[in-house]
C-alpha positions as CSV (number, residue, x, y, z in Angstrom):
1,M,0.0,0.0,0.0
2,K,1.0,3.6,-0.5
3,I,1.2,5.5,2.8
4,I,1.9,9.2,3.5
5,I,3.0,10.1,7.0
6,V,3.0,13.8,7.9
7,G,5.3,14.6,10.8
8,G,8.8,13.3,11.3
9,G,8.9,13.4,15.0
10,E,9.5,10.3,17.2
11,K,6.1,8.9,16.5
12,G,6.1,9.5,12.8
13,L,9.6,8.1,12.2
14,A,8.9,5.0,14.3
15,L,5.7,4.3,12.4
16,A,7.5,4.9,9.1
17,N,10.2,2.4,10.0
18,M,7.7,-0.2,11.1
19,L,5.8,0.0,7.8
20,A,8.7,0.4,5.4
21,N,9.3,-3.3,4.8
22,E,5.7,-4.0,3.8
23,H,4.5,-0.8,2.2
24,Q,5.6,2.2,0.0
25,V,6.0,5.0,2.6
26,T,6.6,8.7,2.1
27,L,7.4,10.8,5.2
28,I,6.9,14.6,5.2
29,E,8.9,16.7,7.7
30,Q,8.8,20.5,7.9
31,D,12.1,21.2,9.6
32,E,14.9,21.1,7.0
33,A,17.7,19.9,9.4
34,R,15.6,17.2,10.9
35,A,14.4,16.0,7.4
36,K,18.1,15.5,6.4
37,V,18.8,13.6,9.6
38,I,15.7,11.4,9.1
39,A,16.6,10.7,5.4
40,S,19.9,9.3,6.7
41,K,18.2,7.0,9.2
42,T,15.4,5.5,7.2
43,Q,14.7,3.8,3.8
44,V,11.5,5.6,3.2
45,L,11.2,8.6,0.9
46,V,11.5,11.8,2.9
47,L,10.1,15.1,1.7
48,Q,11.0,18.4,3.4
49,G,8.1,20.8,3.6
50,D,4.9,21.8,5.3
51,G,2.6,18.8,5.5
52,G,-0.4,21.2,5.5
53,D,0.6,22.6,2.1
54,I,-1.3,20.9,-0.7
55,A,1.6,21.4,-3.1
56,I,3.8,19.2,-0.8
57,L,1.1,16.6,-0.5
58,R,0.7,16.4,-4.2
59,Q,4.4,16.1,-4.6
60,A,4.0,13.0,-2.4
61,N,1.3,11.8,-4.8
62,I,-1.6,12.1,-2.3
63,G,-4.0,11.2,-5.1
64,E,-2.6,7.7,-5.2
65,A,-2.3,7.2,-1.4
66,D,-4.2,4.4,0.3
67,Y,-3.5,6.0,3.7
68,V,-2.6,9.5,5.0
69,V,-1.4,9.4,8.6
70,T,-0.8,12.8,10.3
71,T,1.2,12.9,13.5
72,A,2.0,16.7,13.7
73,D,0.3,19.3,15.9
74,D,-3.5,19.4,15.9
75,K,-3.7,22.5,13.6
76,T,-1.6,20.9,11.0
77,N,-3.4,17.6,11.4
78,L,-6.8,19.2,10.8
79,V,-5.5,20.9,7.6
80,V,-4.0,17.6,6.3
81,C,-7.2,15.7,7.1
82,E,-9.3,18.3,5.1
83,I,-7.0,18.1,2.1
84,A,-6.9,14.3,2.2
85,K,-10.7,14.2,2.2
86,N,-10.9,16.6,-0.7
87,E,-8.3,14.4,-2.6
88,K,-10.5,11.4,-1.8
89,V,-7.9,9.4,0.1
90,P,-9.6,6.2,1.2
91,H,-8.2,6.1,4.7
92,I,-7.2,9.0,6.9
93,V,-5.6,8.5,10.4
94,A,-5.1,11.5,12.6
95,L,-3.2,12.0,15.9
96,V,-5.2,14.1,18.3
97,N,-2.9,15.9,20.8
98,E,-5.6,17.7,22.8
99,S,-8.8,15.9,23.7
100,K,-10.7,19.2,23.4
101,N,-10.0,19.1,19.7
102,E,-11.8,15.8,19.1
103,E,-15.0,17.5,18.0
104,L,-13.1,19.4,15.3
105,F,-11.9,16.2,13.8
106,S,-15.3,14.6,14.2
107,K,-16.9,17.4,12.2
108,L,-14.6,16.3,9.3
109,E,-15.9,12.8,9.8
110,I,-12.5,11.4,10.5
111,S,-13.2,8.2,12.3
112,N,-9.6,6.9,12.7
113,L,-8.5,9.1,15.6
114,V,-5.6,8.2,17.8
115,F,-5.1,10.0,21.1
116,V,-1.7,10.9,22.6
117,V,-2.6,9.1,25.8
118,G,-2.1,5.5,24.9
119,T,0.1,3.4,22.6
120,I,0.1,5.7,19.6
121,V,2.3,4.0,17.1
122,S,0.9,0.5,17.6
123,A,-2.7,1.9,17.5
124,I,-2.0,3.5,14.1
125,Q,-0.2,0.4,12.8
126,R,-3.2,-1.7,13.9
127,I,-5.6,0.4,11.9
128,I,-3.5,0.1,8.8
129,V,-2.8,-3.6,8.9
130,Q,-6.4,-4.6,9.5
131,K,-7.1,-5.1,5.8
132,G,-7.8,-8.9,5.9
133,T,-9.5,-11.4,8.1
134,E,-7.0,-10.8,10.9
135,D,-7.4,-8.7,13.9
136,I,-4.2,-7.3,15.4
137,I,-4.5,-7.3,19.1
138,S,-1.0,-6.2,20.2
139,Q,2.6,-6.2,19.2
140,L,5.8,-7.3,20.8
141,G,9.0,-5.2,20.9
142,L,9.2,-2.6,18.2
143,G,6.7,-4.5,16.0
144,E,8.9,-7.6,15.2
145,M,6.1,-9.8,16.3
146,Q,2.4,-9.3,16.5
147,V,-0.3,-11.0,18.5
148,A,-3.4,-11.5,16.3
149,K,-6.6,-13.5,16.1
150,M,-8.4,-15.1,13.1
151,T,-11.6,-17.0,12.7
152,V,-11.8,-20.3,10.7
153,T,-14.4,-19.7,8.0
154,E,-16.1,-22.2,5.7
155,G,-13.9,-23.1,2.7
156,C,-10.6,-21.7,4.0
157,K,-7.5,-23.8,4.1
158,A,-7.3,-23.6,7.8
159,E,-10.4,-25.7,8.3
160,G,-9.4,-29.2,9.3
161,A,-5.7,-28.3,9.4
162,G,-3.5,-29.1,12.3
163,A,-2.7,-26.4,14.8
164,D,1.0,-26.5,13.8
165,I,1.0,-23.7,11.2
166,N,4.3,-22.6,9.6
167,N,5.7,-19.3,10.6
168,A,3.0,-18.8,13.3
169,K,2.8,-19.8,16.9
170,I,-0.7,-20.8,18.0
171,L,-1.3,-19.4,21.5
172,A,-4.9,-20.5,22.1
173,I,-8.1,-21.7,20.4
174,Y,-11.5,-20.4,21.5
175,R,-14.1,-23.0,20.5
176,E,-17.8,-23.1,21.5
177,G,-17.3,-21.1,24.7
178,K,-14.2,-22.9,25.8
179,L,-10.5,-21.8,25.7
180,I,-8.0,-24.4,24.5
181,T,-4.4,-23.7,25.4
182,D,-3.0,-27.1,24.7
183,T,-3.3,-26.9,21.0
184,V,-0.6,-29.3,19.8
185,K,-3.0,-32.2,18.8
186,E,-5.9,-30.0,17.9
187,K,-7.5,-29.8,14.4
188,L,-8.9,-26.4,13.5
189,L,-12.7,-26.4,13.2
190,R,-15.1,-24.1,11.5
191,N,-15.9,-21.0,13.6
192,D,-12.8,-21.5,15.8
193,T,-11.2,-18.3,16.9
194,V,-7.4,-18.7,16.8
195,L,-5.0,-16.5,18.7
196,F,-1.4,-16.6,17.5
197,A,1.9,-14.8,17.3
198,V,3.3,-14.0,13.9
199,A,5.9,-11.8,12.3
200,P,4.4,-8.9,10.2
201,K,6.2,-10.2,7.0
202,D,4.3,-13.5,7.4
203,L,0.9,-12.0,8.1
204,E,-0.3,-11.7,4.5
205,E,0.4,-15.3,3.7
206,L,-1.2,-16.5,6.9
207,N,-4.2,-14.4,6.1
208,K,-4.7,-16.3,2.9
209,F,-4.7,-19.5,4.9
210,F,-7.7,-18.2,6.8
211,T,-9.5,-16.8,3.7
212,S,-12.0,-18.9,1.8
213,D,-11.3,-19.7,-1.9
214,E,-14.4,-17.8,-2.8
215,N,-13.2,-14.6,-1.2
216,T,-9.7,-15.1,-2.6
217,S,-11.0,-15.3,-6.2
218,A,-13.4,-12.3,-5.7
């Protein structure tokens, strides 16, 4: 996916580095000196300029972006959200620094709001990666491993498979109101909810394992 991140502070840079291996990321930072430092520390494309300037956003190809994530101050974030909506960006994620400003973002109908109080980076990443059947619950370390859950649906490859799945560690199976933690000898059944640990790079392939052939061909 193509992702634009506005704000090269600690949060924006950490998020960019987390997403860089799996997505095409462009990071916009206003401060010239910091932009140069960031460019030397990350593999993502770094643009120096005001993220609230439509010219800079268009330079970042905002019209082709799947996500615009803004982690700057609330004033800039509001402007970025408004421009992104006008440019018909499918997904907009905004950091809200002051809770009193929540109403301003809500008026723009920005539903993906992340508040400073809480795990900011992981919350934004969770919004972005929830594009399949998986539900990212948490992450370990700096995102090297994720704890996620999936449901075994009719027609998916996971139905009837053993609980030993390549590149994923099954933590538990929730079946008909019961939690199964000893999963070694279990076969996955339809409607099972499976909790597992998996590296982000293996998530897409694992998601296919839990997706029915009908949905895959659609």
